[in-house]
PASEBA-1860 file (N, C-alpha, C; in nm, 3 decimals):
! residues 150
1> XXXXXXXX> 0.642/0.130/1.474/0.634/0.250/1.342/0.480/0.144/1.304 ~ 0.464/0.020/1.330/0.335/-0.035/1.263/0.198/0.002/1.365 ~ 0.240/0.039/1.476/0.145/0.063/1.579/0.015/0.117/1.518 ~ 0.029/0.228/1.432/-0.097/0.277/1.374/-0.172/0.190/1.294 ~ -0.103/0.112/1.214/-0.181/0.022/1.154/-0.276/-0.091/1.220 ~ -0.195/-0.131/1.325/-0.256/-0.238/1.401/-0.366/-0.188/1.483 ~ -0.335/-0.040/1.530/-0.482/0.028/1.616/-0.580/0.051/1.529 ~ -0.567/0.083/1.393/-0.685/0.123/1.308/-0.720/-0.003/1.237
9> XXXXXXXX> -0.653/-0.116/1.242/-0.687/-0.231/1.152/-0.676/-0.200/1.007 ~ -0.551/-0.109/0.997/-0.535/-0.060/0.843/-0.420/-0.149/0.800 ~ -0.429/-0.285/0.781/-0.334/-0.381/0.715/-0.421/-0.496/0.644 ~ -0.349/-0.553/0.606/-0.387/-0.706/0.543/-0.281/-0.771/0.498 ~ -0.298/-0.904/0.467/-0.209/-1.010/0.415/-0.253/-1.101/0.325 ~ -0.201/-1.117/0.210/-0.257/-1.194/0.114/-0.165/-1.272/0.038 ~ -0.239/-1.415/0.003/-0.153/-1.502/-0.086/-0.059/-1.416/-0.200 ~ -0.179/-1.347/-0.287/-0.133/-1.286/-0.412/-0.243/-1.260/-0.500
17> XXXXXXXX> -0.189/-1.202/-0.606/-0.315/-1.150/-0.685/-0.262/-1.175/-0.845 ~ -0.338/-1.222/-0.916/-0.323/-1.227/-1.062/-0.315/-1.109/-1.142 ~ -0.387/-1.005/-1.097/-0.392/-0.878/-1.155/-0.365/-0.774/-1.054 ~ -0.277/-0.674/-1.085/-0.234/-0.583/-1.013/-0.367/-0.476/-0.952 ~ -0.449/-0.469/-1.041/-0.581/-0.381/-1.005/-0.656/-0.457/-0.889 ~ -0.660/-0.575/-0.887/-0.711/-0.639/-0.789/-0.640/-0.631/-0.652 ~ -0.515/-0.632/-0.670/-0.405/-0.592/-0.565/-0.434/-0.446/-0.484 ~ -0.457/-0.356/-0.573/-0.475/-0.214/-0.531/-0.618/-0.207/-0.446
25> XXXXXXXX> -0.707/-0.273/-0.525/-0.837/-0.254/-0.438/-0.832/-0.327/-0.291 ~ -0.746/-0.462/-0.308/-0.734/-0.526/-0.195/-0.655/-0.414/-0.072 ~ -0.561/-0.360/-0.117/-0.461/-0.288/-0.028/-0.539/-0.170/0.030 ~ -0.641/-0.114/-0.058/-0.740/0.005/-0.007/-0.846/-0.041/0.052 ~ -0.871/-0.172/0.097/-1.001/-0.227/0.133/-1.004/-0.185/0.288 ~ -0.897/-0.194/0.368/-0.925/-0.155/0.515/-0.951/0.003/0.525 ~ -0.911/0.075/0.419/-0.960/0.232/0.448/-1.103/0.240/0.380 ~ -1.147/0.162/0.310/-1.276/0.159/0.264/-1.383/0.106/0.368
33> XXXXXXXX> -1.338/0.006/0.444/-1.402/-0.046/0.551/-1.431/0.064/0.673 ~ -1.351/0.142/0.696/-1.379/0.250/0.769/-1.437/0.382/0.725 ~ -1.437/0.383/0.616/-1.491/0.499/0.539/-1.394/0.631/0.535 ~ -1.277/0.591/0.547/-1.182/0.695/0.546/-1.160/0.720/0.386 ~ -1.189/0.610/0.296/-1.185/0.648/0.152/-1.349/0.592/0.081 ~ -1.388/0.654/-0.015/-1.495/0.612/-0.098/-1.447/0.489/-0.197 ~ -1.535/0.419/-0.238/-1.535/0.312/-0.348/-1.441/0.388/-0.490 ~ -1.455/0.486/-0.502/-1.395/0.555/-0.600/-1.238/0.567/-0.606
41> XXXXXXXX> -1.183/0.570/-0.473/-1.060/0.601/-0.469/-0.953/0.518/-0.521 ~ -0.984/0.351/-0.507/-0.892/0.261/-0.574/-0.910/0.276/-0.719 ~ -1.023/0.300/-0.768/-1.056/0.321/-0.895/-0.958/0.440/-0.975 ~ -0.957/0.535/-0.901/-0.892/0.650/-0.952/-0.734/0.604/-0.939 ~ -0.680/0.562/-0.835/-0.541/0.500/-0.854/-0.510/0.423/-0.965 ~ -0.598/0.316/-0.984/-0.590/0.233/-1.126/-0.580/0.333/-1.251 ~ -0.704/0.405/-1.264/-0.672/0.508/-1.382/-0.546/0.569/-1.415 ~ -0.503/0.617/-1.287/-0.390/0.697/-1.284/-0.250/0.604/-1.353
49> XXXXXXXX> -0.261/0.483/-1.308/-0.151/0.386/-1.320/-0.152/0.340/-1.473 ~ -0.297/0.337/-1.537/-0.310/0.283/-1.650/-0.278/0.411/-1.745 ~ -0.268/0.499/-1.716/-0.245/0.648/-1.783/-0.100/0.658/-1.779 ~ -0.040/0.665/-1.676/0.118/0.720/-1.641/0.179/0.601/-1.623 ~ 0.146/0.463/-1.609/0.263/0.350/-1.593/0.249/0.313/-1.414 ~ 0.334/0.224/-1.398/0.350/0.187/-1.264/0.424/0.287/-1.181 ~ 0.408/0.402/-1.190/0.457/0.517/-1.089/0.465/0.490/-0.948 ~ 0.344/0.393/-0.870/0.331/0.363/-0.750/0.453/0.268/-0.699
57> XXXXXXXX> 0.486/0.176/-0.805/0.619/0.118/-0.743/0.729/0.180/-0.748 ~ 0.765/0.209/-0.633/0.869/0.291/-0.617/0.998/0.237/-0.602 ~ 1.023/0.094/-0.614/1.120/0.020/-0.560/1.098/-0.121/-0.590 ~ 1.190/-0.218/-0.633/1.147/-0.356/-0.651/1.087/-0.392/-0.523 ~ 0.969/-0.461/-0.518/0.886/-0.497/-0.401/0.809/-0.411/-0.323 ~ 0.808/-0.290/-0.345/0.761/-0.178/-0.287/0.664/-0.083/-0.350 ~ 0.559/-0.094/-0.321/0.450/-0.009/-0.386/0.376/0.080/-0.294 ~ 0.343/0.215/-0.334/0.285/0.313/-0.250/0.178/0.372/-0.342
65> XXXXXXXX> 0.050/0.294/-0.331/-0.053/0.340/-0.410/-0.141/0.458/-0.347 ~ -0.155/0.555/-0.440/-0.194/0.716/-0.416/-0.243/0.780/-0.518 ~ -0.342/0.863/-0.495/-0.367/0.939/-0.598/-0.392/1.111/-0.571 ~ -0.409/1.178/-0.630/-0.377/1.335/-0.581/-0.523/1.384/-0.562 ~ -0.509/1.506/-0.501/-0.639/1.583/-0.496/-0.738/1.547/-0.391 ~ -0.737/1.439/-0.311/-0.840/1.400/-0.231/-0.959/1.356/-0.279 ~ -0.984/1.343/-0.403/-1.091/1.275/-0.470/-1.137/1.144/-0.412 ~ -1.211/1.113/-0.363/-1.273/0.979/-0.295/-1.204/0.967/-0.142
73> XXXXXXXX> -1.153/1.062/-0.112/-1.107/1.062/0.013/-1.175/1.135/0.139 ~ -1.199/1.099/0.259/-1.261/1.156/0.355/-1.163/1.171/0.471 ~ -1.052/1.113/0.490/-0.981/1.146/0.578/-0.836/1.106/0.559 ~ -0.725/1.133/0.634/-0.591/1.125/0.581/-0.534/1.026/0.680 ~ -0.497/0.885/0.610/-0.443/0.767/0.660/-0.351/0.685/0.587 ~ -0.302/0.605/0.625/-0.219/0.508/0.552/-0.262/0.394/0.582 ~ -0.212/0.264/0.512/-0.265/0.123/0.520/-0.162/0.032/0.467 ~ -0.139/-0.076/0.526/-0.029/-0.150/0.480/-0.082/-0.291/0.440
81> XXXXXXXX> -0.031/-0.368/0.343/-0.062/-0.469/0.278/0.067/-0.546/0.240 ~ 0.066/-0.664/0.244/0.171/-0.757/0.195/0.121/-0.879/0.152 ~ 0.195/-0.909/0.055/0.162/-1.032/-0.031/0.255/-1.138/-0.035 ~ 0.227/-1.261/-0.020/0.347/-1.360/-0.033/0.378/-1.353/-0.174 ~ 0.310/-1.361/-0.267/0.363/-1.358/-0.396/0.368/-1.234/-0.472 ~ 0.477/-1.219/-0.570/0.480/-1.063/-0.633/0.382/-1.032/-0.692 ~ 0.339/-0.914/-0.693/0.214/-0.868/-0.796/0.307/-0.777/-0.915 ~ 0.260/-0.828/-1.022/0.316/-0.773/-1.149/0.264/-0.645/-1.191
89> XXXXXXXX> 0.335/-0.541/-1.202/0.277/-0.424/-1.278/0.287/-0.412/-1.429 ~ 0.410/-0.480/-1.465/0.484/-0.506/-1.583/0.529/-0.605/-1.612 ~ 0.467/-0.702/-1.689/0.531/-0.842/-1.698/0.663/-0.826/-1.767 ~ 0.705/-0.738/-1.829/0.830/-0.723/-1.867/0.947/-0.677/-1.794 ~ 0.903/-0.629/-1.682/1.002/-0.556/-1.594/0.974/-0.610/-1.439 ~ 1.060/-0.726/-1.414/1.033/-0.794/-1.286/1.040/-0.691/-1.167 ~ 1.153/-0.569/-1.205/1.157/-0.454/-1.118/1.020/-0.393/-1.065 ~ 0.940/-0.400/-1.133/0.801/-0.333/-1.124/0.701/-0.441/-1.029
97> XXXXXXXX> 0.743/-0.534/-0.971/0.691/-0.643/-0.902/0.679/-0.598/-0.784 ~ 0.575/-0.604/-0.703/0.559/-0.550/-0.559/0.485/-0.658/-0.458 ~ 0.550/-0.672/-0.353/0.482/-0.749/-0.233/0.455/-0.661/-0.104 ~ 0.514/-0.542/-0.104/0.463/-0.451/0.016/0.396/-0.321/-0.037 ~ 0.258/-0.317/0.020/0.212/-0.193/-0.037/0.149/-0.094/0.090 ~ 0.202/0.005/0.071/0.153/0.120/0.164/0.090/0.218/0.096 ~ -0.051/0.201/0.121/-0.171/0.310/0.068/-0.156/0.441/0.148 ~ -0.143/0.549/0.062/-0.161/0.671/0.112/-0.295/0.741/0.070
105> XXXXXXXX> -0.372/0.807/0.160/-0.503/0.881/0.130/-0.483/1.005/0.196 ~ -0.513/1.101/0.123/-0.499/1.225/0.170/-0.631/1.326/0.134 ~ -0.654/1.401/0.220/-0.779/1.487/0.185/-0.749/1.606/0.095 ~ -0.646/1.643/0.070/-0.595/1.755/-0.005/-0.459/1.774/-0.051 ~ -0.419/1.839/-0.137/-0.269/1.859/-0.187/-0.177/1.891/-0.078 ~ -0.247/2.003/0.014/-0.153/2.049/0.131/-0.119/1.923/0.202 ~ -0.202/1.817/0.232/-0.157/1.714/0.313/-0.090/1.599/0.231 ~ -0.160/1.587/0.125/-0.103/1.477/0.010/0.055/1.478/0.007
113> XXXXXXXX> 0.096/1.594/-0.058/0.239/1.641/-0.096/0.345/1.594/0.013 ~ 0.317/1.662/0.140/0.403/1.611/0.239/0.392/1.445/0.297 ~ 0.273/1.395/0.261/0.273/1.268/0.321/0.345/1.180/0.230 ~ 0.347/1.230/0.071/0.419/1.140/-0.010/0.578/1.149/-0.007 ~ 0.617/1.270/0.031/0.754/1.305/0.044/0.824/1.311/0.178 ~ 0.721/1.277/0.284/0.785/1.228/0.393/0.851/1.106/0.424 ~ 0.953/1.062/0.472/1.004/0.949/0.510/0.943/0.835/0.566 ~ 0.804/0.876/0.612/0.720/0.781/0.680/0.678/0.685/0.576
121> XXXXXXXX> 0.616/0.692/0.481/0.560/0.564/0.406/0.674/0.496/0.345 ~ 0.791/0.573/0.304/0.900/0.478/0.268/0.957/0.386/0.370 ~ 0.949/0.474/0.474/1.045/0.406/0.618/0.946/0.266/0.671 ~ 0.782/0.260/0.665/0.731/0.166/0.665/0.753/0.045/0.576 ~ 0.784/0.092/0.448/0.802/-0.012/0.339/0.971/-0.072/0.368 ~ 1.054/0.015/0.404/1.164/0.002/0.420/1.173/-0.118/0.544 ~ 1.118/-0.072/0.640/1.105/-0.165/0.777/1.041/-0.302/0.757 ~ 0.963/-0.299/0.672/0.881/-0.429/0.641/0.971/-0.499/0.558
129> XXXXXXXX> 1.059/-0.486/0.483/1.130/-0.558/0.391/1.270/-0.583/0.476 ~ 1.318/-0.479/0.553/1.435/-0.521/0.653/1.383/-0.619/0.759 ~ 1.265/-0.634/0.813/1.229/-0.718/0.925/1.219/-0.863/0.862 ~ 1.235/-0.877/0.741/1.187/-1.005/0.659/1.048/-1.017/0.617 ~ 0.962/-0.932/0.645/0.808/-0.959/0.580/0.817/-0.929/0.437 ~ 0.912/-0.926/0.361/0.925/-0.915/0.208/0.903/-1.067/0.169 ~ 0.970/-1.154/0.199/0.929/-1.280/0.142/0.946/-1.413/0.244 ~ 0.892/-1.498/0.218/0.872/-1.630/0.282/0.827/-1.631/0.432
137> XXXXXXXX> 0.739/-1.536/0.454/0.682/-1.529/0.578/0.541/-1.560/0.564 ~ 0.482/-1.635/0.669/0.305/-1.686/0.663/0.267/-1.517/0.717 ~ 0.132/-1.496/0.699/0.042/-1.417/0.755/0.081/-1.411/0.903 ~ 0.076/-1.522/0.960/0.107/-1.515/1.117/0.218/-1.484/1.161 ~ 0.333/-1.523/1.087/0.472/-1.466/1.145/0.483/-1.338/1.089 ~ 0.397/-1.280/0.989/0.414/-1.135/0.965/0.364/-1.057/1.069 ~ 0.258/-1.117/1.127/0.160/-1.038/1.196/0.253/-1.027/1.331 ~ 0.337/-1.138/1.354/0.430/-1.103/1.509/0.523/-1.006/1.478
145> XXXXXX> 0.577/-1.001/1.359/0.680/-0.906/1.298/0.623/-0.744/1.342 ~ 0.484/-0.742/1.266/0.423/-0.612/1.299/0.409/-0.578/1.431 ~ 0.346/-0.684/1.512/0.332/-0.662/1.636/0.453/-0.618/1.748 ~ 0.587/-0.672/1.692/0.694/-0.632/1.786/0.754/-0.523/1.718 ~ 0.704/-0.468/1.624/0.773/-0.341/1.575/0.704/-0.208/1.585 ~ 0.598/-0.238/1.691/0.500/-0.113/1.728/0.593/-0.001/1.811
END
């Protein structure tokens, strides 16, 4: 399941982030590096979270950063990021902390909605947590888990 992330280099591992906005930007960085998205895409996600609250945290430790309508998106793709330390989206609610990020980028709503509602993104996040990537693993051991899960 992680094969496409490995092949496209759409993955990253980090110690942690003091601010969730920096985490969203870092999670999007591999997509920006290959021009799948534009610089504005992470900022659009951040604006939406500031407006609507942490809707992108779908379960404790699991975050799916995304925005609608393809603004700032050149291609459809997903990207994976794992942090050692939880990233807080709401200091008063630890259930809004995340360590597993699966960024979704889609060119339009016809692609965006099926990508969001598909089991694919949640399966990736669930697989990451069930294989032990959620806590206590270094980037090197997380990479081994990714490599054997392809």
